[in-house]
Backbone as XML, in Angstrom:
<?xml version="1.0"?>
<chain id="A" units="angstrom">
  <residue number="1" name="UNK">
    <atom name="N" x="83.797" y="69.459" z="-40.242"/>
    <atom name="CA" x="83.395" y="68.113" z="-39.931"/>
    <atom name="C" x="84.212" y="67.009" z="-40.996"/>
  </residue>
  <residue number="2" name="UNK">
    <atom name="N" x="84.867" y="66.393" z="-40.546"/>
    <atom name="CA" x="85.486" y="65.373" z="-41.404"/>
    <atom name="C" x="84.723" y="64.216" z="-41.994"/>
  </residue>
  <residue number="3" name="UNK">
    <atom name="N" x="84.652" y="63.692" z="-43.047"/>
    <atom name="CA" x="83.981" y="62.801" z="-43.710"/>
    <atom name="C" x="84.850" y="61.514" z="-43.683"/>
  </residue>
  <residue number="4" name="UNK">
    <atom name="N" x="84.130" y="60.321" z="-43.713"/>
    <atom name="CA" x="84.765" y="58.972" z="-43.940"/>
    <atom name="C" x="84.397" y="58.327" z="-45.292"/>
  </residue>
  <residue number="5" name="UNK">
    <atom name="N" x="84.275" y="59.224" z="-46.424"/>
    <atom name="CA" x="83.986" y="58.690" z="-47.556"/>
    <atom name="C" x="85.107" y="58.157" z="-48.147"/>
  </residue>
  <residue number="6" name="UNK">
    <atom name="N" x="84.877" y="56.854" z="-48.770"/>
    <atom name="CA" x="86.083" y="56.166" z="-49.443"/>
    <atom name="C" x="86.255" y="57.058" z="-50.769"/>
  </residue>
  <residue number="7" name="UNK">
    <atom name="N" x="87.465" y="57.332" z="-51.260"/>
    <atom name="CA" x="87.578" y="57.967" z="-52.369"/>
    <atom name="C" x="87.309" y="57.023" z="-53.575"/>
  </residue>
  <residue number="8" name="UNK">
    <atom name="N" x="87.165" y="55.790" z="-53.360"/>
    <atom name="CA" x="87.037" y="55.026" z="-54.545"/>
    <atom name="C" x="85.717" y="54.443" z="-54.585"/>
  </residue>
  <residue number="9" name="UNK">
    <atom name="N" x="84.715" y="55.034" z="-53.935"/>
    <atom name="CA" x="83.488" y="54.692" z="-54.067"/>
    <atom name="C" x="83.008" y="55.218" z="-55.427"/>
  </residue>
  <residue number="10" name="UNK">
    <atom name="N" x="82.444" y="54.264" z="-56.210"/>
    <atom name="CA" x="82.062" y="54.693" z="-57.593"/>
    <atom name="C" x="80.576" y="55.507" z="-57.685"/>
  </residue>
  <residue number="11" name="UNK">
    <atom name="N" x="79.769" y="55.183" z="-56.265"/>
    <atom name="CA" x="78.481" y="55.907" z="-56.534"/>
    <atom name="C" x="78.542" y="57.576" z="-56.508"/>
  </residue>
  <residue number="12" name="UNK">
    <atom name="N" x="79.822" y="58.014" z="-55.945"/>
    <atom name="CA" x="79.844" y="59.360" z="-55.786"/>
    <atom name="C" x="80.304" y="60.031" z="-57.451"/>
  </residue>
  <residue number="13" name="UNK">
    <atom name="N" x="81.102" y="59.138" z="-58.070"/>
    <atom name="CA" x="81.172" y="59.360" z="-59.512"/>
    <atom name="C" x="80.103" y="59.470" z="-60.296"/>
  </residue>
  <residue number="14" name="UNK">
    <atom name="N" x="79.204" y="58.512" z="-60.154"/>
    <atom name="CA" x="77.849" y="58.261" z="-60.878"/>
    <atom name="C" x="76.940" y="59.636" z="-60.494"/>
  </residue>
  <residue number="15" name="UNK">
    <atom name="N" x="76.997" y="59.860" z="-59.075"/>
    <atom name="CA" x="76.154" y="61.033" z="-58.717"/>
    <atom name="C" x="76.788" y="62.448" z="-59.433"/>
  </residue>
  <residue number="16" name="UNK">
    <atom name="N" x="77.894" y="62.557" z="-59.446"/>
    <atom name="CA" x="78.238" y="63.784" z="-60.030"/>
    <atom name="C" x="78.033" y="63.627" z="-61.621"/>
  </residue>
  <residue number="17" name="UNK">
    <atom name="N" x="78.225" y="62.622" z="-62.115"/>
    <atom name="CA" x="77.748" y="62.318" z="-63.844"/>
    <atom name="C" x="76.370" y="62.732" z="-63.900"/>
  </residue>
  <residue number="18" name="UNK">
    <atom name="N" x="75.523" y="62.036" z="-63.139"/>
    <atom name="CA" x="74.250" y="62.479" z="-63.203"/>
    <atom name="C" x="73.906" y="63.965" z="-62.967"/>
  </residue>
  <residue number="19" name="UNK">
    <atom name="N" x="74.444" y="64.712" z="-61.969"/>
    <atom name="CA" x="74.005" y="65.823" z="-61.415"/>
    <atom name="C" x="74.545" y="67.070" z="-61.943"/>
  </residue>
  <residue number="20" name="UNK">
    <atom name="N" x="75.747" y="66.796" z="-62.449"/>
    <atom name="CA" x="76.586" y="68.060" z="-62.691"/>
    <atom name="C" x="76.021" y="68.613" z="-64.222"/>
  </residue>
  <residue number="21" name="UNK">
    <atom name="N" x="76.102" y="69.868" z="-64.155"/>
    <atom name="CA" x="75.579" y="70.527" z="-65.557"/>
    <atom name="C" x="76.527" y="71.773" z="-66.131"/>
  </residue>
  <residue number="22" name="UNK">
    <atom name="N" x="76.716" y="71.720" z="-67.332"/>
    <atom name="CA" x="77.794" y="72.582" z="-68.022"/>
    <atom name="C" x="77.304" y="74.104" z="-67.523"/>
  </residue>
  <residue number="23" name="UNK">
    <atom name="N" x="78.340" y="74.812" z="-66.990"/>
    <atom name="CA" x="77.951" y="76.104" z="-66.585"/>
    <atom name="C" x="77.720" y="76.210" z="-65.089"/>
  </residue>
  <residue number="24" name="UNK">
    <atom name="N" x="77.415" y="75.199" z="-64.439"/>
    <atom name="CA" x="77.043" y="75.307" z="-62.999"/>
    <atom name="C" x="78.321" y="75.152" z="-62.355"/>
  </residue>
  <residue number="25" name="UNK">
    <atom name="N" x="78.511" y="76.041" z="-61.282"/>
    <atom name="CA" x="79.700" y="75.872" z="-60.443"/>
    <atom name="C" x="79.828" y="74.604" z="-59.821"/>
  </residue>
  <residue number="26" name="UNK">
    <atom name="N" x="81.099" y="74.230" z="-59.381"/>
    <atom name="CA" x="81.371" y="72.863" z="-58.608"/>
    <atom name="C" x="80.678" y="72.983" z="-57.410"/>
  </residue>
  <residue number="27" name="UNK">
    <atom name="N" x="80.638" y="74.245" z="-56.786"/>
    <atom name="CA" x="79.935" y="74.338" z="-55.289"/>
    <atom name="C" x="78.504" y="73.660" z="-55.204"/>
  </residue>
  <residue number="28" name="UNK">
    <atom name="N" x="77.907" y="73.993" z="-56.530"/>
    <atom name="CA" x="76.342" y="73.731" z="-56.567"/>
    <atom name="C" x="76.301" y="72.353" z="-56.959"/>
  </residue>
  <residue number="29" name="UNK">
    <atom name="N" x="76.997" y="71.719" z="-57.622"/>
    <atom name="CA" x="77.294" y="70.105" z="-57.827"/>
    <atom name="C" x="77.555" y="69.647" z="-56.596"/>
  </residue>
  <residue number="30" name="UNK">
    <atom name="N" x="78.589" y="69.989" z="-55.619"/>
    <atom name="CA" x="78.635" y="69.356" z="-54.336"/>
    <atom name="C" x="77.658" y="69.483" z="-53.486"/>
  </residue>
  <residue number="31" name="UNK">
    <atom name="N" x="76.642" y="70.685" z="-53.439"/>
    <atom name="CA" x="75.444" y="70.598" z="-52.855"/>
    <atom name="C" x="74.323" y="69.514" z="-53.142"/>
  </residue>
  <residue number="32" name="UNK">
    <atom name="N" x="74.374" y="69.447" z="-54.558"/>
    <atom name="CA" x="73.477" y="68.363" z="-55.152"/>
    <atom name="C" x="73.837" y="67.018" z="-54.615"/>
  </residue>
  <residue number="33" name="UNK">
    <atom name="N" x="75.164" y="66.758" z="-54.815"/>
    <atom name="CA" x="75.695" y="65.570" z="-54.518"/>
    <atom name="C" x="75.609" y="65.040" z="-53.108"/>
  </residue>
  <residue number="34" name="UNK">
    <atom name="N" x="75.825" y="66.128" z="-52.350"/>
    <atom name="CA" x="75.659" y="65.819" z="-50.842"/>
    <atom name="C" x="74.163" y="65.649" z="-50.414"/>
  </residue>
  <residue number="35" name="UNK">
    <atom name="N" x="73.164" y="66.151" z="-51.095"/>
    <atom name="CA" x="71.782" y="66.175" z="-50.788"/>
    <atom name="C" x="71.215" y="64.612" z="-51.353"/>
  </residue>
  <residue number="36" name="UNK">
    <atom name="N" x="71.671" y="64.299" z="-52.564"/>
    <atom name="CA" x="71.425" y="63.036" z="-53.071"/>
    <atom name="C" x="72.247" y="61.845" z="-52.242"/>
  </residue>
  <residue number="37" name="UNK">
    <atom name="N" x="73.458" y="61.983" z="-51.867"/>
    <atom name="CA" x="74.060" y="61.049" z="-51.034"/>
    <atom name="C" x="73.381" y="61.084" z="-49.650"/>
  </residue>
  <residue number="38" name="UNK">
    <atom name="N" x="73.001" y="61.942" z="-49.172"/>
    <atom name="CA" x="72.229" y="62.079" z="-47.688"/>
    <atom name="C" x="71.101" y="61.180" z="-48.034"/>
  </residue>
  <residue number="39" name="UNK">
    <atom name="N" x="70.161" y="61.454" z="-48.961"/>
    <atom name="CA" x="68.830" y="60.610" z="-49.555"/>
    <atom name="C" x="69.182" y="59.061" z="-49.357"/>
  </residue>
  <residue number="40" name="UNK">
    <atom name="N" x="70.261" y="58.647" z="-49.959"/>
    <atom name="CA" x="70.452" y="57.231" z="-50.213"/>
    <atom name="C" x="71.307" y="56.692" z="-48.820"/>
  </residue>
  <residue number="41" name="UNK">
    <atom name="N" x="71.452" y="57.393" z="-48.132"/>
    <atom name="CA" x="72.150" y="56.883" z="-46.785"/>
    <atom name="C" x="73.689" y="57.059" z="-46.816"/>
  </residue>
  <residue number="42" name="UNK">
    <atom name="N" x="74.250" y="57.856" z="-47.663"/>
    <atom name="CA" x="75.708" y="57.917" z="-47.693"/>
    <atom name="C" x="76.112" y="59.076" z="-46.840"/>
  </residue>
  <residue number="43" name="UNK">
    <atom name="N" x="77.274" y="59.087" z="-46.389"/>
    <atom name="CA" x="77.923" y="60.368" z="-45.778"/>
    <atom name="C" x="77.968" y="61.193" z="-46.981"/>
  </residue>
  <residue number="44" name="UNK">
    <atom name="N" x="78.013" y="62.562" z="-46.597"/>
    <atom name="CA" x="78.184" y="63.894" z="-47.497"/>
    <atom name="C" x="79.834" y="63.678" z="-47.751"/>
  </residue>
  <residue number="45" name="UNK">
    <atom name="N" x="80.102" y="63.794" z="-49.143"/>
    <atom name="CA" x="81.726" y="64.050" z="-49.406"/>
    <atom name="C" x="82.115" y="65.208" z="-49.296"/>
  </residue>
  <residue number="46" name="UNK">
    <atom name="N" x="83.352" y="65.355" z="-49.223"/>
    <atom name="CA" x="83.997" y="66.808" z="-48.939"/>
    <atom name="C" x="83.707" y="67.429" z="-50.318"/>
  </residue>
  <residue number="47" name="UNK">
    <atom name="N" x="84.014" y="68.869" z="-50.276"/>
    <atom name="CA" x="83.837" y="69.778" z="-51.213"/>
    <atom name="C" x="85.003" y="69.154" z="-52.200"/>
  </residue>
  <residue number="48" name="UNK">
    <atom name="N" x="86.105" y="69.194" z="-51.882"/>
    <atom name="CA" x="87.524" y="68.938" z="-52.569"/>
    <atom name="C" x="87.295" y="67.586" z="-53.491"/>
  </residue>
  <residue number="49" name="UNK">
    <atom name="N" x="86.700" y="66.664" z="-52.827"/>
    <atom name="CA" x="86.487" y="65.223" z="-53.503"/>
    <atom name="C" x="85.523" y="65.405" z="-54.590"/>
  </residue>
  <residue number="50" name="UNK">
    <atom name="N" x="84.441" y="65.984" z="-54.414"/>
    <atom name="CA" x="83.482" y="66.230" z="-55.454"/>
    <atom name="C" x="83.926" y="66.909" z="-56.477"/>
  </residue>
  <residue number="51" name="UNK">
    <atom name="N" x="84.711" y="68.252" z="-56.081"/>
    <atom name="CA" x="85.336" y="69.110" z="-56.996"/>
    <atom name="C" x="86.469" y="68.250" z="-57.998"/>
  </residue>
  <residue number="52" name="UNK">
    <atom name="N" x="87.206" y="67.414" z="-57.525"/>
    <atom name="CA" x="88.057" y="66.670" z="-58.179"/>
    <atom name="C" x="87.219" y="65.635" z="-59.366"/>
  </residue>
  <residue number="53" name="UNK">
    <atom name="N" x="86.134" y="65.214" z="-58.997"/>
    <atom name="CA" x="85.452" y="64.333" z="-59.599"/>
    <atom name="C" x="84.780" y="65.200" z="-60.740"/>
  </residue>
  <residue number="54" name="UNK">
    <atom name="N" x="84.175" y="66.357" z="-60.394"/>
    <atom name="CA" x="83.602" y="67.334" z="-61.418"/>
    <atom name="C" x="84.638" y="67.668" z="-62.558"/>
  </residue>
  <residue number="55" name="UNK">
    <atom name="N" x="85.764" y="67.880" z="-62.167"/>
    <atom name="CA" x="87.104" y="68.069" z="-63.281"/>
    <atom name="C" x="86.941" y="67.097" z="-64.066"/>
  </residue>
  <residue number="56" name="UNK">
    <atom name="N" x="87.114" y="65.821" z="-63.467"/>
    <atom name="CA" x="87.589" y="64.665" z="-64.361"/>
    <atom name="C" x="86.361" y="64.564" z="-65.226"/>
  </residue>
  <residue number="57" name="UNK">
    <atom name="N" x="85.056" y="64.391" z="-64.776"/>
    <atom name="CA" x="83.880" y="64.330" z="-65.368"/>
    <atom name="C" x="83.582" y="65.203" z="-66.671"/>
  </residue>
  <residue number="58" name="UNK">
    <atom name="N" x="83.889" y="66.576" z="-66.367"/>
    <atom name="CA" x="83.870" y="67.532" z="-67.467"/>
    <atom name="C" x="84.909" y="67.565" z="-68.432"/>
  </residue>
  <residue number="59" name="UNK">
    <atom name="N" x="86.042" y="67.152" z="-68.080"/>
    <atom name="CA" x="87.201" y="66.797" z="-68.914"/>
    <atom name="C" x="86.675" y="65.719" z="-69.864"/>
  </residue>
  <residue number="60" name="UNK">
    <atom name="N" x="86.256" y="64.301" z="-69.442"/>
    <atom name="CA" x="85.700" y="63.399" z="-69.983"/>
    <atom name="C" x="84.875" y="63.703" z="-71.100"/>
  </residue>
  <residue number="61" name="UNK">
    <atom name="N" x="83.660" y="64.730" z="-70.444"/>
    <atom name="CA" x="82.672" y="64.918" z="-71.549"/>
    <atom name="C" x="83.107" y="65.881" z="-72.683"/>
  </residue>
  <residue number="62" name="UNK">
    <atom name="N" x="84.107" y="66.680" z="-72.317"/>
    <atom name="CA" x="84.971" y="67.463" z="-73.377"/>
    <atom name="C" x="85.504" y="66.498" z="-74.408"/>
  </residue>
  <residue number="63" name="UNK">
    <atom name="N" x="86.349" y="65.574" z="-73.998"/>
    <atom name="CA" x="86.950" y="64.636" z="-74.975"/>
    <atom name="C" x="85.836" y="63.960" z="-75.697"/>
  </residue>
  <residue number="64" name="UNK">
    <atom name="N" x="84.717" y="63.304" z="-75.130"/>
    <atom name="CA" x="83.610" y="62.587" z="-75.808"/>
    <atom name="C" x="82.807" y="63.517" z="-77.014"/>
  </residue>
  <residue number="65" name="UNK">
    <atom name="N" x="82.928" y="64.673" z="-76.510"/>
    <atom name="CA" x="82.104" y="65.627" z="-77.475"/>
    <atom name="C" x="82.953" y="65.801" z="-78.592"/>
  </residue>
  <residue number="66" name="UNK">
    <atom name="N" x="84.245" y="66.015" z="-78.436"/>
    <atom name="CA" x="85.317" y="66.043" z="-79.571"/>
    <atom name="C" x="85.391" y="64.740" z="-80.463"/>
  </residue>
  <residue number="67" name="UNK">
    <atom name="N" x="85.233" y="63.634" z="-79.701"/>
    <atom name="CA" x="85.112" y="62.275" z="-80.739"/>
    <atom name="C" x="83.738" y="62.288" z="-81.471"/>
  </residue>
  <residue number="68" name="UNK">
    <atom name="N" x="82.743" y="62.954" z="-80.966"/>
    <atom name="CA" x="81.246" y="63.148" z="-81.648"/>
    <atom name="C" x="81.639" y="63.958" z="-82.852"/>
  </residue>
  <residue number="69" name="UNK">
    <atom name="N" x="82.502" y="65.229" z="-82.629"/>
    <atom name="CA" x="82.609" y="66.177" z="-83.721"/>
    <atom name="C" x="83.514" y="65.399" z="-84.766"/>
  </residue>
  <residue number="70" name="UNK">
    <atom name="N" x="84.391" y="64.620" z="-84.562"/>
    <atom name="CA" x="85.248" y="63.926" z="-85.457"/>
    <atom name="C" x="84.514" y="62.993" z="-86.294"/>
  </residue>
  <residue number="71" name="UNK">
    <atom name="N" x="83.458" y="62.043" z="-85.565"/>
    <atom name="CA" x="82.599" y="61.262" z="-86.340"/>
    <atom name="C" x="81.690" y="62.062" z="-87.185"/>
  </residue>
  <residue number="72" name="UNK">
    <atom name="N" x="81.181" y="63.003" z="-86.687"/>
    <atom name="CA" x="80.211" y="63.751" z="-87.623"/>
    <atom name="C" x="80.937" y="64.263" z="-88.642"/>
  </residue>
  <residue number="73" name="UNK">
    <atom name="N" x="82.055" y="64.682" z="-88.750"/>
    <atom name="CA" x="82.661" y="65.382" z="-89.769"/>
    <atom name="C" x="83.132" y="64.280" z="-90.633"/>
  </residue>
  <residue number="74" name="UNK">
    <atom name="N" x="83.466" y="62.960" z="-90.115"/>
    <atom name="CA" x="83.710" y="62.001" z="-91.233"/>
    <atom name="C" x="82.364" y="61.510" z="-91.957"/>
  </residue>
  <residue number="75" name="UNK">
    <atom name="N" x="81.380" y="61.377" z="-91.187"/>
    <atom name="CA" x="80.107" y="61.222" z="-91.766"/>
    <atom name="C" x="79.583" y="62.154" z="-92.833"/>
  </residue>
  <residue number="76" name="UNK">
    <atom name="N" x="79.792" y="63.576" z="-92.459"/>
    <atom name="CA" x="79.440" y="64.681" z="-93.426"/>
    <atom name="C" x="80.202" y="64.473" z="-94.696"/>
  </residue>
  <residue number="77" name="UNK">
    <atom name="N" x="81.466" y="64.109" z="-94.482"/>
    <atom name="CA" x="82.183" y="64.022" z="-95.748"/>
    <atom name="C" x="81.869" y="62.987" z="-96.550"/>
  </residue>
  <residue number="78" name="UNK">
    <atom name="N" x="81.531" y="61.988" z="-95.882"/>
    <atom name="CA" x="80.997" y="60.582" z="-96.536"/>
    <atom name="C" x="79.845" y="61.006" z="-97.362"/>
  </residue>
  <residue number="79" name="UNK">
    <atom name="N" x="78.913" y="61.679" z="-96.554"/>
    <atom name="CA" x="77.555" y="61.989" z="-97.098"/>
    <atom name="C" x="77.563" y="62.824" z="-98.434"/>
  </residue>
  <residue number="80" name="UNK">
    <atom name="N" x="78.528" y="63.744" z="-98.435"/>
    <atom name="CA" x="78.900" y="64.536" z="-99.465"/>
    <atom name="C" x="79.625" y="64.055" z="-100.594"/>
  </residue>
  <residue number="81" name="UNK">
    <atom name="N" x="79.769" y="62.742" z="-100.525"/>
    <atom name="CA" x="80.344" y="61.850" z="-101.848"/>
    <atom name="C" x="81.839" y="61.899" z="-101.797"/>
  </residue>
  <residue number="82" name="UNK">
    <atom name="N" x="82.480" y="62.349" z="-100.869"/>
    <atom name="CA" x="83.945" y="62.445" z="-100.521"/>
    <atom name="C" x="84.316" y="61.087" z="-99.752"/>
  </residue>
  <residue number="83" name="UNK">
    <atom name="N" x="85.324" y="60.704" z="-99.844"/>
    <atom name="CA" x="85.946" y="59.646" z="-98.879"/>
    <atom name="C" x="86.845" y="60.140" z="-97.608"/>
  </residue>
  <residue number="84" name="UNK">
    <atom name="N" x="86.290" y="60.278" z="-96.349"/>
    <atom name="CA" x="87.074" y="60.580" z="-95.474"/>
    <atom name="C" x="88.293" y="59.718" z="-95.303"/>
  </residue>
  <residue number="85" name="UNK">
    <atom name="N" x="89.554" y="60.242" z="-94.825"/>
    <atom name="CA" x="90.388" y="59.294" z="-94.299"/>
    <atom name="C" x="90.449" y="58.700" z="-93.203"/>
  </residue>
  <residue number="86" name="UNK">
    <atom name="N" x="90.228" y="57.358" z="-93.383"/>
    <atom name="CA" x="89.919" y="56.379" z="-92.340"/>
    <atom name="C" x="90.974" y="56.407" z="-91.370"/>
  </residue>
  <residue number="87" name="UNK">
    <atom name="N" x="92.104" y="56.489" z="-91.831"/>
    <atom name="CA" x="93.137" y="56.409" z="-90.944"/>
    <atom name="C" x="93.434" y="57.629" z="-90.105"/>
  </residue>
  <residue number="88" name="UNK">
    <atom name="N" x="93.232" y="58.910" z="-90.564"/>
    <atom name="CA" x="93.087" y="59.972" z="-90.061"/>
    <atom name="C" x="92.098" y="59.954" z="-88.635"/>
  </residue>
  <residue number="89" name="UNK">
    <atom name="N" x="90.730" y="59.504" z="-89.168"/>
    <atom name="CA" x="89.651" y="59.563" z="-88.317"/>
    <atom name="C" x="90.181" y="58.677" z="-87.211"/>
  </residue>
  <residue number="90" name="UNK">
    <atom name="N" x="90.520" y="57.380" z="-87.453"/>
    <atom name="CA" x="90.992" y="56.349" z="-86.373"/>
    <atom name="C" x="92.034" y="56.896" z="-85.475"/>
  </residue>
  <residue number="91" name="UNK">
    <atom name="N" x="92.978" y="57.582" z="-86.248"/>
    <atom name="CA" x="94.093" y="58.031" z="-85.244"/>
    <atom name="C" x="93.409" y="59.084" z="-84.232"/>
  </residue>
  <residue number="92" name="UNK">
    <atom name="N" x="92.787" y="60.042" z="-84.797"/>
    <atom name="CA" x="92.180" y="61.027" z="-83.736"/>
    <atom name="C" x="91.260" y="60.489" z="-82.857"/>
  </residue>
  <residue number="93" name="UNK">
    <atom name="N" x="90.433" y="59.389" z="-83.116"/>
    <atom name="CA" x="89.556" y="58.707" z="-82.198"/>
    <atom name="C" x="90.620" y="58.102" z="-81.248"/>
  </residue>
  <residue number="94" name="UNK">
    <atom name="N" x="91.451" y="57.610" z="-81.428"/>
    <atom name="CA" x="92.377" y="56.749" z="-80.363"/>
    <atom name="C" x="93.075" y="57.884" z="-79.674"/>
  </residue>
  <residue number="95" name="UNK">
    <atom name="N" x="93.609" y="59.046" z="-80.156"/>
    <atom name="CA" x="94.116" y="60.020" z="-79.089"/>
    <atom name="C" x="93.314" y="60.587" z="-78.177"/>
  </residue>
  <residue number="96" name="UNK">
    <atom name="N" x="91.938" y="60.651" z="-78.551"/>
    <atom name="CA" x="90.980" y="61.097" z="-77.630"/>
    <atom name="C" x="90.562" y="59.920" z="-76.620"/>
  </residue>
  <residue number="97" name="UNK">
    <atom name="N" x="90.800" y="58.915" z="-77.061"/>
    <atom name="CA" x="90.415" y="57.825" z="-76.136"/>
    <atom name="C" x="91.634" y="57.522" z="-74.961"/>
  </residue>
  <residue number="98" name="UNK">
    <atom name="N" x="92.735" y="57.802" z="-75.701"/>
    <atom name="CA" x="94.108" y="57.519" z="-74.693"/>
    <atom name="C" x="93.992" y="58.974" z="-73.796"/>
  </residue>
  <residue number="99" name="UNK">
    <atom name="N" x="93.612" y="60.180" z="-74.251"/>
    <atom name="CA" x="93.432" y="61.132" z="-73.325"/>
    <atom name="C" x="92.433" y="60.932" z="-72.268"/>
  </residue>
  <residue number="100" name="UNK">
    <atom name="N" x="91.457" y="60.407" z="-72.549"/>
    <atom name="CA" x="90.240" y="60.057" z="-71.427"/>
    <atom name="C" x="90.907" y="59.152" z="-70.518"/>
  </residue>
  <residue number="101" name="UNK">
    <atom name="N" x="91.581" y="58.069" z="-70.904"/>
    <atom name="CA" x="92.287" y="56.915" z="-69.931"/>
    <atom name="C" x="93.441" y="57.685" z="-69.286"/>
  </residue>
  <residue number="102" name="UNK">
    <atom name="N" x="94.319" y="58.780" z="-69.665"/>
    <atom name="CA" x="95.069" y="59.346" z="-68.958"/>
    <atom name="C" x="94.292" y="60.193" z="-67.971"/>
  </residue>
  <residue number="103" name="UNK">
    <atom name="N" x="93.130" y="60.702" z="-68.132"/>
    <atom name="CA" x="92.488" y="61.673" z="-67.261"/>
    <atom name="C" x="92.199" y="60.713" z="-65.838"/>
  </residue>
  <residue number="104" name="UNK">
    <atom name="N" x="91.410" y="59.445" z="-66.388"/>
    <atom name="CA" x="91.072" y="58.588" z="-65.234"/>
    <atom name="C" x="92.214" y="58.151" z="-64.467"/>
  </residue>
  <residue number="105" name="UNK">
    <atom name="N" x="93.412" y="57.774" z="-65.193"/>
    <atom name="CA" x="94.529" y="57.225" z="-64.468"/>
    <atom name="C" x="94.964" y="58.268" z="-63.330"/>
  </residue>
  <residue number="106" name="UNK">
    <atom name="N" x="95.154" y="59.531" z="-63.899"/>
    <atom name="CA" x="95.580" y="60.714" z="-62.898"/>
    <atom name="C" x="94.546" y="60.828" z="-61.853"/>
  </residue>
  <residue number="107" name="UNK">
    <atom name="N" x="93.100" y="60.735" z="-62.011"/>
    <atom name="CA" x="92.346" y="60.948" z="-61.041"/>
    <atom name="C" x="92.625" y="59.600" z="-60.056"/>
  </residue>
  <residue number="108" name="UNK">
    <atom name="N" x="92.741" y="58.445" z="-60.644"/>
    <atom name="CA" x="92.639" y="57.280" z="-59.596"/>
    <atom name="C" x="94.056" y="57.333" z="-58.812"/>
  </residue>
  <residue number="109" name="UNK">
    <atom name="N" x="95.142" y="57.740" z="-59.428"/>
    <atom name="CA" x="96.533" y="57.986" z="-58.802"/>
    <atom name="C" x="96.274" y="59.100" z="-57.725"/>
  </residue>
  <residue number="110" name="UNK">
    <atom name="N" x="95.784" y="60.239" z="-58.034"/>
    <atom name="CA" x="95.470" y="61.199" z="-57.022"/>
    <atom name="C" x="94.742" y="60.597" z="-55.642"/>
  </residue>
  <residue number="111" name="UNK">
    <atom name="N" x="93.519" y="60.043" z="-56.056"/>
    <atom name="CA" x="92.747" y="59.537" z="-54.973"/>
    <atom name="C" x="93.551" y="58.532" z="-53.974"/>
  </residue>
  <residue number="112" name="UNK">
    <atom name="N" x="94.247" y="57.572" z="-54.545"/>
    <atom name="CA" x="95.071" y="56.784" z="-53.899"/>
    <atom name="C" x="95.867" y="57.373" z="-52.916"/>
  </residue>
  <residue number="113" name="UNK">
    <atom name="N" x="96.553" y="58.283" z="-53.299"/>
    <atom name="CA" x="97.466" y="59.250" z="-52.573"/>
    <atom name="C" x="96.925" y="59.903" z="-51.585"/>
  </residue>
  <residue number="114" name="UNK">
    <atom name="N" x="95.881" y="60.421" z="-51.928"/>
    <atom name="CA" x="95.039" y="61.139" z="-50.780"/>
    <atom name="C" x="94.528" y="60.114" z="-49.600"/>
  </residue>
  <residue number="115" name="UNK">
    <atom name="N" x="94.075" y="59.058" z="-50.156"/>
    <atom name="CA" x="93.640" y="57.989" z="-49.252"/>
    <atom name="C" x="94.463" y="57.389" z="-48.315"/>
  </residue>
  <residue number="116" name="UNK">
    <atom name="N" x="95.959" y="57.242" z="-48.934"/>
    <atom name="CA" x="96.847" y="56.931" z="-48.016"/>
    <atom name="C" x="97.229" y="57.806" z="-47.103"/>
  </residue>
  <residue number="117" name="UNK">
    <atom name="N" x="97.134" y="59.073" z="-47.391"/>
    <atom name="CA" x="97.772" y="60.237" z="-46.568"/>
    <atom name="C" x="96.428" y="60.320" z="-45.372"/>
  </residue>
  <residue number="118" name="UNK">
    <atom name="N" x="95.565" y="59.842" z="-45.600"/>
    <atom name="CA" x="94.281" y="59.844" z="-44.430"/>
    <atom name="C" x="94.513" y="58.804" z="-43.363"/>
  </residue>
  <residue number="119" name="UNK">
    <atom name="N" x="95.245" y="57.736" z="-43.844"/>
    <atom name="CA" x="95.028" y="56.594" z="-43.096"/>
    <atom name="C" x="96.261" y="56.701" z="-42.242"/>
  </residue>
</chain>
């Protein structure tokens, strides 16, 4: 069965972010998202669509966890009476932010191409 779900609908990204759990297969997340979508009156998204969003969301979470580790390290260094290299900390945080933006851009670019092919 083919679904007519717009790949740009942010509600599916929000559902994946809320329902996906670390260590749970993408198929289980797809089932959860499909059930939640049906409850609020949306068409069930395809497995491929949810899987792409799951990969993006999991990568974003990895990057954000790394940013928290960088900040925690800087705070720990400061708490120990040492001065962390502010320049290095800021550079690493900026790298992580750029990586997250790249992940989102690649996802949006892929979805635009997929949407154009379906039309």
